Each structure stands twice: as structure tokens, then as C-alpha cells.
C-alpha positions in Angstrom: 36.4 14.9 -85.7 35.2 15.2 -89.5 32.4 13.2 -88.7 31.3 15.4 -86.0 31.6 18.4 -88.0 29.8 17.3 -90.7 26.9 16.1 -88.5 26.8 19.7 -87.1 26.9 21.3 -90.4 24.0 18.8 -91.9 21.8 20.3 -89.5 21.9 23.8 -91.5 21.1 22.1 -94.8 17.5 23.6 -95.9 14.8 21.3 -95.8 14.2 22.3 -99.4 17.7 21.0 -100.5 17.0 17.5 -99.1 13.6 17.3 -101.2 15.4 18.1 -104.3 18.2 15.9 -103.6 15.5 13.0 -103.2 13.5 14.1 -106.2 10.2 15.2 -106.6 7.4 13.5 -108.8 5.1 15.3 -111.2 2.1 14.3 -108.9 3.8 16.0 -105.7 4.8 19.0 -107.9 1.3 19.6 -109.1 0.1 19.5 -105.4 2.8 22.0 -104.6 1.7 24.3 -107.2 -2.2 24.1 -106.5 -1.2 24.5 -102.7 1.2 27.6 -103.5 -1.5 29.5 -105.6 -4.1 29.1 -102.8 -1.8 30.2 -100.1 -0.8 33.3 -102.3 -4.4 34.2 -102.8 -4.9 34.2 -98.9 -1.5 36.3 -98.5 -2.3 38.9 -101.1 -5.0 40.6 -99.1 -3.2 40.1 -95.6 0.4 41.3 -96.7 -1.4 44.6 -98.0 -3.5 45.1 -95.1 -0.7 44.3 -92.4 1.4 46.8 -94.3 -1.1 49.6 -94.3 -2.2 49.0 -90.7 1.7 49.2 -90.0 1.9 52.8 -91.6 3.6 51.5 -94.5 2.3 51.5 -98.5 0.5 48.0 -99.5 3.3 47.5 -101.9 5.7 46.9 -99.2 3.7 44.2 -97.8 3.6 42.4 -101.0 7.3 42.8 -101.6 8.1 41.3 -98.1 5.8 38.6 -98.7 7.5 37.9 -101.9 11.1 38.4 -100.9 11.1 36.9 -97.4 8.4 34.2 -98.1 10.5 32.8 -100.9 13.7 32.7 -98.8 11.8 31.2 -95.7 10.6 28.6 -97.7 13.7 27.8 -99.8 16.3 28.0 -96.6 13.8 27.2 -93.8 14.0 24.1 -91.5 10.3 23.1 -92.3 8.4 21.7 -95.0 5.4 23.7 -94.9 6.4 27.1 -93.4 5.0 30.4 -95.2 6.6 33.5 -94.2 5.6 37.2 -94.5 4.3 40.1 -92.8 2.1 39.0 -89.9 -0.3 40.7 -87.4 2.3 40.5 -84.7 4.5 42.9 -86.2 1.8 45.8 -87.0 2.1 47.6 -83.5 5.9 47.0 -83.4 6.5 48.5 -86.9 4.2 51.7 -86.5 5.8 52.3 -83.1 9.3 52.1 -84.8 8.2 54.3 -87.7 6.9 56.8 -85.4 9.9 57.0 -83.4 12.6 56.5 -86.2 11.1 57.0 -89.3 10.8 54.3 -92.3 14.6 54.3 -92.7 14.9 53.3 -89.1 12.5 50.6 -89.7 14.7 49.1 -92.4 17.8 49.1 -90.2 15.9 47.8 -87.3 15.0 44.7 -89.5 18.3 44.5 -90.9 19.9 44.1 -87.5 17.2 41.8 -86.5 18.0 39.7 -89.4 21.7 39.6 -88.3 20.5 38.8 -84.5 18.3 35.8 -85.9 21.3 34.3 -87.7 23.4 34.4 -84.9 20.8 32.7 -82.7 20.1 30.2 -85.2 24.1 29.4 -85.6 24.2 29.0 -81.9 21.4 26.8 -81.7 19.5 29.1 -79.3 16.1 27.9 -81.2 15.2 25.7 -78.3 15.6 28.5 -75.9 12.9 30.5 -77.5 10.3 27.6 -77.1 10.7 28.0 -73.4 8.8 31.1 -73.1 5.7 30.5 -71.2 2.5 30.2 -72.7 0.8 32.8 -70.3 3.4 35.3 -71.6 2.7 34.6 -75.3 -1.2 34.3 -74.7 -0.9 37.8 -73.2 1.1 39.8 -75.8 -0.7 38.1 -78.6 -4.1 39.0 -77.1 -2.8 42.4 -76.3 -1.6 42.8 -79.8 -5.2 41.8 -81.4 -6.6 44.2 -79.4 -4.4 47.2 -80.5 -4.8 46.1 -84.1 -8.6 45.9 -83.8 -8.5 49.7 -82.2 -6.4 50.8 -85.2 -8.9 49.7 -87.7 -12.0 51.5 -86.4 -11.4 54.7 -88.3 -11.1 53.0 -91.9 -13.9 50.4 -90.9 -16.5 53.4 -90.1 -14.7 56.1 -92.5 -14.4 58.2 -89.3 -13.0 61.9 -90.1 -9.8 62.0 -88.3 -7.0 63.5 -89.6 -4.2 61.8 -87.6 -5.0 58.8 -85.4 -3.2 59.0 -81.9 -0.4 56.2 -81.4 -1.6 55.2 -77.7 -4.6 53.1 -77.1 -6.7 55.0 -75.0 -6.3 58.5 -76.9 -7.1 56.3 -80.1 -10.3 55.0 -78.5 -11.4 58.5 -77.2 -10.6 60.1 -80.9 -12.8 57.3 -82.6 -15.7 57.9 -80.0 -15.6 61.6 -80.6 -15.5 61.2 -84.3 -18.6 58.7 -84.3 -21.0 61.4 -85.7 -18.7 61.5 -88.9 -19.5 57.6 -89.7 -19.7 57.1 -93.3 -22.6 54.7 -94.2 -21.0 53.5 -97.4 -17.7 53.0 -95.8 -19.4 50.9 -92.6 -21.6 48.9 -95.2 -18.6 47.5 -97.1 -16.6 47.0 -93.8 -19.6 45.0 -92.7 -20.1 43.1 -95.8 -16.6 42.1 -95.7 -16.5 40.6 -92.4 -20.0 38.8 -92.9 -19.0 37.4 -96.3 -15.7 36.0 -94.6 -17.8 34.7 -91.7 -20.0 32.9 -94.1 -17.2 31.4 -96.2 -15.6 30.1 -93.1 -18.6 28.2 -91.9 -19.8 26.8 -95.2 -16.9 26.9 -97.7 -13.8 26.6 -95.6 -11.7 25.6 -98.3 -12.0 29.0 -100.2 -9.7 31.7 -98.9 -12.3 33.9 -97.0 -10.2 37.2 -96.9 -9.7 37.0 -100.7 -13.7 36.4 -101.0 -14.5 39.3 -98.8 -12.0 41.6 -100.7 -13.0 40.7 -104.2 -16.8 41.1 -103.3 -16.5 44.5 -101.6 -14.3 45.8 -104.5 -16.7 44.6 -107.5 -19.4 46.0 -105.6 -17.6 49.6 -105.3 -16.6 49.4 -108.8 -20.1 48.3 -110.2 -22.1 51.0 -108.2 -19.6 53.6 -108.5 -19.5 54.1 -104.5 -17.4 57.1 -103.0 -15.1 55.6 -100.4 -11.3 55.4 -99.9 -9.3 52.9 -101.7 -5.9 51.9 -102.0 -5.5 53.9 -105.1 -7.0 57.0 -103.5 -4.6 56.8 -100.6 -1.7 55.2 -101.9 -1.7 55.8 -105.5 -2.1 52.2 -106.5 0.5 49.3 -106.3 3.8 49.5 -108.6 4.2 46.7 -111.2 8.0 46.2 -110.5 10.1 45.1 -107.6 12.1 47.7 -105.8 15.8 48.2 -105.9 18.2 47.6 -103.4 18.1 50.2 -100.4 21.4 52.2 -99.8 22.9 52.3 -96.1 25.3 54.9 -96.9 24.0 57.3 -94.2 24.5 54.9 -91.4 26.0 55.9 -88.1 26.6 54.1 -84.6 23.9 56.6 -82.8 21.4 55.1 -85.0 22.4 51.5 -84.4 22.7 52.2 -80.6 19.1 53.7 -80.5 17.5 50.9 -82.6 19.3 47.8 -80.6 16.1 47.6 -78.4 13.4 47.6 -81.5 15.9 45.2 -83.5 15.9 42.8 -80.5 12.2 42.8 -80.1 11.7 42.4 -83.8 14.5 39.4 -83.6 12.8 37.8 -80.4 9.1 38.1 -81.9 10.2 36.6 -85.5 11.9 33.7 -83.6 8.9 32.9 -81.4 6.2 33.4 -84.1 8.4 31.4 -86.6 8.8 28.4 -84.4 5.3 28.5 -82.9 4.0 28.3 -86.6 6.4 25.3 -87.3 5.4 23.5 -84.2 1.7 23.9 -85.3 2.9 22.7 -88.7 4.5 19.8 -87.3 1.2 18.9 -85.0 -1.0 18.9 -88.3 1.7 17.0 -90.7 3.5 14.6 -88.4 6.6 16.4 -89.6 9.4 17.8 -87.2 11.1 21.0 -88.0 14.8 22.0 -87.3 14.7 25.0 -85.0 18.4 26.1 -85.7 17.8 26.0 -89.5 14.4 27.7 -89.1 16.0 30.8 -87.1 19.0 31.0 -89.7 16.2 31.2 -92.5 14.2 33.8 -90.6 17.4 35.8 -90.4 18.0 35.7 -94.1 14.5 36.4 -94.8 14.5 39.6 -92.8 17.9 40.7 -94.1 16.6 39.9 -97.6 13.3 42.0 -96.9 15.3 45.0 -95.3 17.7 45.4 -98.6 14.8 45.9 -100.5 12.8 48.5 -98.1 10.4 45.6 -97.0 8.9 44.8 -93.5 9.9 42.7 -90.8 8.9 39.0 -91.4 8.3 35.8 -89.9 6.4 32.4 -90.3 2.6 32.9 -90.5 0.7 30.3 -88.7 -2.7 30.8 -90.5 -1.0 30.8 -93.9 0.9 27.8 -93.1 -2.0 25.8 -91.9 -3.7 26.7 -95.2 -0.7 25.6 -97.1 -0.9 21.8 -95.3 -4.7 21.8 -96.0 -4.3 22.7 -99.5 -2.2 19.4 -99.9 1.4 20.9 -99.9 4.3 18.3 -100.3 7.5 20.2 -99.8 8.9 23.8 -99.3 8.2 24.2 -103.3 4.7 25.2 -102.4 5.8 28.0 -100.3 8.3 29.2 -103.3 5.2 29.0 -105.5 3.4 31.3 -103.2 5.9 34.0 -103.7 5.9 33.7 -107.5 2.0 33.9 -107.4 2.3 37.4 -105.7 4.7 38.3 -108.3 2.4 37.6 -111.0 -0.2 39.5 -109.4 2.1 42.4 -109.4 2.7 42.3 -112.8 -0.8 41.6 -114.2 -3.6 42.5 -111.5 -1.7 45.7 -109.9 -4.1 48.2 -111.4 -6.9 46.5 -110.1 -5.5 46.3 -106.4 -6.2 50.1 -106.6 -10.1 49.6 -106.2 -9.9 47.7 -103.1 -11.7 49.9 -100.4 -9.8 50.3 -97.4 -12.9 49.6 -95.2 -12.9 45.9 -96.7 -9.0 45.6 -95.7 -10.1 46.8 -92.2 -12.6 44.3 -91.9 -10.1 41.5 -92.7 -7.9 42.9 -90.0 -10.6 43.3 -87.5 -11.3 39.5 -87.9 -7.6 38.7 -87.8 -7.6 40.8 -84.5 -10.4 38.7 -83.2 -8.8 35.5 -83.9 -5.4 36.8 -82.4 -7.2 37.9 -79.2 -8.0 34.3 -78.2 -10.8 35.0 -75.8 -11.0 31.3 -75.2 -7.5 31.0 -74.3 -7.7 34.2 -71.8 -10.6 32.7 -70.0 -9.2 29.4 -69.8 -5.9 30.9 -68.2 -8.1 32.6 -65.8 -8.7 29.4 -64.4 -5.1 28.3 -64.1 -2.9 28.7 -61.1 -3.1 32.1 -60.0 0.4 33.2 -61.0 0.1 31.9 -64.5 -3.3 34.1 -64.7 -1.3 37.1 -63.3 1.5 36.8 -65.7 -0.9 36.5 -68.4 -2.9 39.9 -67.6 0.3 41.6 -66.9 1.7 40.9 -70.4 -1.8 41.8 -71.9 -2.0 45.1 -70.1 1.6 46.1 -70.8 1.2 45.3 -74.5 -2.0 47.6 -74.6 -1.2 50.4 -72.4 2.8 50.4 -72.6 4.7 48.7 -75.0 5.1 45.3 -76.6 8.8 45.2 -75.9 8.2 46.1 -72.2 5.5 43.3 -72.0 7.7 40.5 -73.3 10.6 41.5 -71.1 8.6 42.0 -67.8 6.3 38.6 -68.9 9.4 36.7 -69.5 11.2 37.7 -66.3 8.0 37.3 -64.0 7.5 33.8 -65.6 11.2 33.0 -64.7 11.1 34.4 -61.3 8.0 32.2 -60.5 9.7 29.2 -62.1 12.5 29.9 -59.7 10.2 30.0 -56.9 8.6 26.6 -57.9 11.8 24.8 -58.3 13.1 26.4 -54.9 10.0 24.8 -53.1 11.2 21.4 -54.6 14.4 21.6 -53.0 14.2 20.6 -49.3 16.6 19.7 -46.2 15.5 17.0 -43.9 17.0 16.2 -40.8 18.1 12.4 -40.7 18.8 9.6 -38.4 22.3 8.8 -38.2 21.6 5.0 -37.6 23.9 5.0 -34.7 22.9 3.9 -31.2 21.5 6.9 -29.1 23.8 6.2 -26.3 26.8 6.8 -28.8 25.8 10.2 -30.3 24.1 11.6 -27.1 26.9 13.9 -25.1 26.1 13.0 -21.6 27.2 16.2 -20.4 25.1 18.6 -22.4 22.5 16.0 -23.5 22.4 16.9 -27.2 23.7 15.1 -30.2 27.2 15.1 -31.3 26.3 14.3 -34.8 23.5 15.7 -37.1 22.7 14.8 -40.6 21.0 16.6 -43.2 20.0 15.3 -46.7 19.7 17.7 -49.5 17.2 16.8 -52.0 17.3 19.0 -55.3 19.2 21.5 -57.0 21.3 24.0 -55.0 20.7 27.2 -57.0 20.3 30.8 -56.4 16.5 30.8 -56.1 16.8 28.7 -53.0 20.4 30.0 -51.5 19.2 32.4 -49.1 16.5 30.1 -47.6 19.0 27.4 -47.1 21.2 29.8 -45.3 18.1 30.7 -43.0 17.1 27.2 -42.3 20.7 26.2 -41.5 20.9 28.9 -38.8 21.5 26.9 -35.7 18.9 28.1 -33.0 19.2 24.8 -31.1 22.2 23.2 -29.0 25.0 23.1 -31.4 26.2 19.7 -32.5 30.1 18.8 -32.9 29.8 17.5 -36.4 27.4 18.2 -39.3 27.0 15.6 -41.9 25.4 17.1 -45.5 24.1 13.8 -47.5 24.3 15.5 -51.0 23.6 12.3 -53.3 20.2 13.9 -54.2 21.8 17.4 -55.4 22.0 17.2 -59.3 23.6 20.5 -59.8 25.0 23.6 -58.0 25.4 27.1 -59.4 27.7 29.6 -57.9 25.1 31.2 -55.7 24.5 27.6 -54.3 28.0 27.0 -53.4 28.4 30.4 -51.8 25.5 29.6 -49.7 27.0 26.3 -48.5 30.3 28.1 -47.8 28.5 30.6 -45.6 27.0 27.8 -43.6 30.5 26.2 -43.3 31.9 29.5 -42.2 29.1 29.9 -39.4 29.7 26.2 -38.4 33.4 26.7 -38.0 33.0 29.8 -36.2 30.9 27.8 -33.6 33.4 24.9 -33.8 31.2 22.5 -35.7 32.9 20.1 -38.0 31.1 20.0 -41.5 31.4 16.9 -43.6 29.9 16.5 -47.0 28.8 12.8 -48.6 27.7 11.7 -52.1 28.9 14.9 -53.7 28.4 14.4 -57.6 31.8 14.4 -59.4 30.7 17.3 -61.6 29.7 19.4 -58.5 33.0 18.1 -56.7 35.0 19.5 -59.7 33.3 22.9 -59.4 33.9 22.9 -55.7 37.7 22.4 -56.7 37.8 24.9 -58.9 36.4 27.5 -56.7 38.3 26.6 -53.5 35.4 25.1 -51.6 37.2 22.0 -51.0 40.1 24.0 -49.2 37.4 25.8 -47.1 35.7 22.6 -45.5 38.9 20.4 -46.2 39.2 17.7 -48.8 39.5 15.1 -46.4 36.0 16.0 -44.9 34.3 15.1 -48.5 33.3 11.7 -48.6 32.0 9.5 -51.7 29.5 7.9 -49.5 27.4 8.8 -46.5 28.2 5.3 -44.8 31.9 6.3 -44.9 31.3 9.8 -43.6 29.2 9.0 -40.7 31.8 6.3 -39.6 34.6 8.7 -39.8 33.0 11.2 -37.5 32.4 8.9 -34.5 36.0 9.1 -33.1 35.5 7.3 -29.9 33.9 4.3 -31.3 36.1 1.1 -31.1 34.8 -0.4 -34.4 33.4 1.0 -37.5 29.5 0.6 -37.8 27.9 -0.6 -41.1 25.7 2.5 -41.9 22.7 2.4 -44.6 23.7 4.2 -47.9 20.9 7.1 -47.0 19.1 6.7 -43.6 15.5 7.1 -43.1 13.9 10.7 -42.5 13.0 11.8 -38.8 9.7 13.1 -39.9 9.1 14.6 -36.7 11.9 16.7 -36.9 12.4 17.2 -40.5 12.6 21.0 -42.1 11.6 21.6 -45.5 12.7 24.7 -47.5 
């Protein structure tokens, strides 16, 4: 028992602890420092840009990257994960702030952190990995489209007092305001995008967002350009970390109202962090611990909320950068957080000169990457059901709400999966293997014994079809034998369907026998009382015994095959 408990607890030991225990050499520490500084430089503009796009101050983005980033690397289940604010949360955060205020966002983030802790502790990380690819592609692409639309105003310098929250009104407002485009602002945004694309193409090892923002900031300062900056809109960035937030004014009504938002944050944080960890595994050959990772995500979001930060998760692009920069252990992620602290202490005044058009350009490129046009095109050639799920998830994300998109997408994908699974379950009419003169009733001319073989799981997705198929439209037999050797599992609905068929058969004076029932299924039947309905002595361990017992008029027991061949001409498939 002690060994079992220890093995269970061992999976929650953070990856960083294991590296510390095994020891880090000076060479690997140098690798981690170099990689951490590189990722910190990449994270710097992104953290501010995501915060501004979410309707928060750039400082909150930096604080989130510092606090959550350090916790995710220090307590996570991967070697290379880099955490912080990401583009996936931009639309969710802005919506929560609009409906519940910033205090509501902090509370929702705290609740989401607790949910993630519970999910990780219960080992639910593997379940999140089953969310279908068309669903994730649909809502990720939708988020990219929404982020792009929110940045048009700052990229062009449009004169819009309040940008509408909904997609179509937002586009309409931007189109109507096009005559107010500021050429200087547009030029700085375009310069940022072009420089990032060139760096990506020719110098991929250098952080493209950092280059684009530094170049635009230097030009703005050197030429004295008049454009909106972080300083002019937000008053700069504080040089000290924030104090803890007070939750003294909490009430039950607030908690209830924020449950859907908190659940959305928790699910999205879990999905994106595990997706990032999977990408890291593919790049490094390592293997992450999903339960441990969710626990770390929970701690990170709780920590971020306690200091007034934003929701956080694993960032795929920054994690990939960390690996390419030569990181060896989770120490690199912690160095990334320390790099951001150093920036706040030393360079915060310089951040005030960053043009908002430049940050908008960075986010537009991020939005394009998130939209994954190539994946959408590819999925359009997938089975129609997958294409439909992807398109519905995308359209719901853009025109309705991300929470609704995820919920509807997952439900649709689950229903399609159940449909496909039900199509794999079939019922075949079988040859009993008995001589024809022994099983044909001379008076009525129909069979005394009919055998059906069930292949596949008996679950709620195929229960009604089973009942429909087993509606006896032909001349009724005296005995029906169900060969269930190939039924691996049955749920309550499947058993209820079987009982319905048994009751209908009994009402017509037809005897029902079961053969080859799996011990696990038989145990469930006993608990539910199915064995009493059919009669415990009518459940046989194998097919040959079941059929031999049915033919009471035979003078001797006939040897039967364990599972006879199908009558292909009279088979019925469901």
C-alpha cells in the first residue's frame, strides 16, 4: 500500500525538482540562462500586447508573465514549458471585463486556478487531450480573426471613441472610420510587420517581435513622431511588482455568475498548456506529465489572480523558442521570468515610448499565425462531419462566443463519434450448426432456434437501433440465442435496450438465452437484476452449451462450434 501511494504521489513531483535533485552542471546552467534571456525578450512585447488587446494595462501582462511564468516552470510537468498570457485568452478576458469588470476577471481567474488544481489532482489531463482537432482548429482560428479585428483601430490610428465588443459592429465602425486613418501610425504598424517578416525569413534566431517594436520605438523617439504610445494611453509601466489583491467583498452571487467564465478559462488553459507540452515533446523527444502540468497551471492562475494578473497558460511559440534557444531544464523558464523583472526595474521608462501601432502590428501577425489558414483549407477536404464541426466552432467563436463555440463543438464531435461507434456495432443472424430437420418446425415451417451474434460495444449510441432491428417482423421462433462473446462493454442504456428486447420476446412466448457474456458485464447485469429477468440459468458461458441446451427434443448433445459462421444472405447490420 505504501509503495502504491508513493507511486501515485511521485507523479506530482515537479520536473524542476527532479533536475535539481539530479544536479545541474555549469554548462547546462549557462544554456538555461541564455535560453531564458532569449525567451524573456520574446515574451516582453507579447505580454504587453496581449494585455492591451484584452482591455487591461500592459503592466498586468508583464506581471502575469513573471508570476505565472515562474510558477509554471518551477512546478510544471515539462522541461521546457513557458507560461504567461496568450492570444487565446484575449477575447475571453475582454468579454469578462466588459460584463463583470476587472474585479470579476480576477475572481474568475482564481476560480479557474482552483478548477485546474482539481482537474490535475484527479488525473483529468488525459481527457482534455481527447478534444477533437477540428474543434481546436475552429476556435483557435476564430480567436485569430477576432484578435485581428480588434487591432485595426490602433494599427491605422482610427478615430473611434469606443470600439464595439461584437465582431460585425466592430468591423462596421472601422470601415466608417477609415477616412480618419493616421498615416504616421499606419507607417509605424506596417514597419513593424515588415521588419518581423524579414527577421523571420532571414534571421530566424533573433526574436522578431522584439526587433519590430524596438525599431518602431527608436524611429518614433528619434523623429519625434506624434502617435499614441504606451505612455500616452497608460501612463507608463510601474517599476515595482503589485501587492496582493483583497477578496474581502466576495459574495455568493458573484461566484455563481462567474462559474461559466471560470470554467471556460480552466478548460482553455488546460487545452493550450497540454497542447504546448505535446509540441515540446515532439521537438525535444521528452514526455510531459499531464496531471502535474495541470496542477502547475492551477497554481499559476491562482498566483496571478492574487496579484491582480491575467489568466495564464503554456505558450506554444515561446516554448518552441525556449527549445530552439538550447534550454536544458525548467530553470530556463524561471530565468525568463527574472529577465522580465529586470526589465521592469531597469527599462520601464523606455517602454513608455513603444507605439501602440507597433504592438498592434505584432498582434496582427500573431492573429494570422493563430488563424492557421493552411489547417482550415486542409480540414475542408476531411470527412464532411469534421469539416462541419470545424466551421461551426469557427463561426460560433467569431459571431457568438468562445464558450459557446467550445461547448457546441465538443458536443457535436462527441455525437459524431458516438454515431461512428454505433455503426461499428452490428448484429448478425447466425447458422446454429444444427441439422435443418432438427430446427425447422414441421407444422409452421419456421425455425425453432434463431441465433444472433453481437459485435461491438452495447452503449447508448446504438441502443435504439438494436431495439428496432430486433423487432420481430417475421414468423417468431421459439428460442433466440444472443452470442455476446464479442461485446466488450455495456452501459446502462445498452442493458436497458437488451431488457426491452427480452420483455418483448417473453410477451410473445419466445425464450431468450445469452452466451459468452463477459464476466464484467455479467456482474453489472447481476447488480441491475437483468439476470432475474432472463433467468440466471439462461446465461451460458459459451455458445455451444447454450444451443445444445435449447434443443430439448434431441436425443443426444451435439458438438457445436464456439462461434458459427454468419448467414451472409440473411444478416442484418446496425
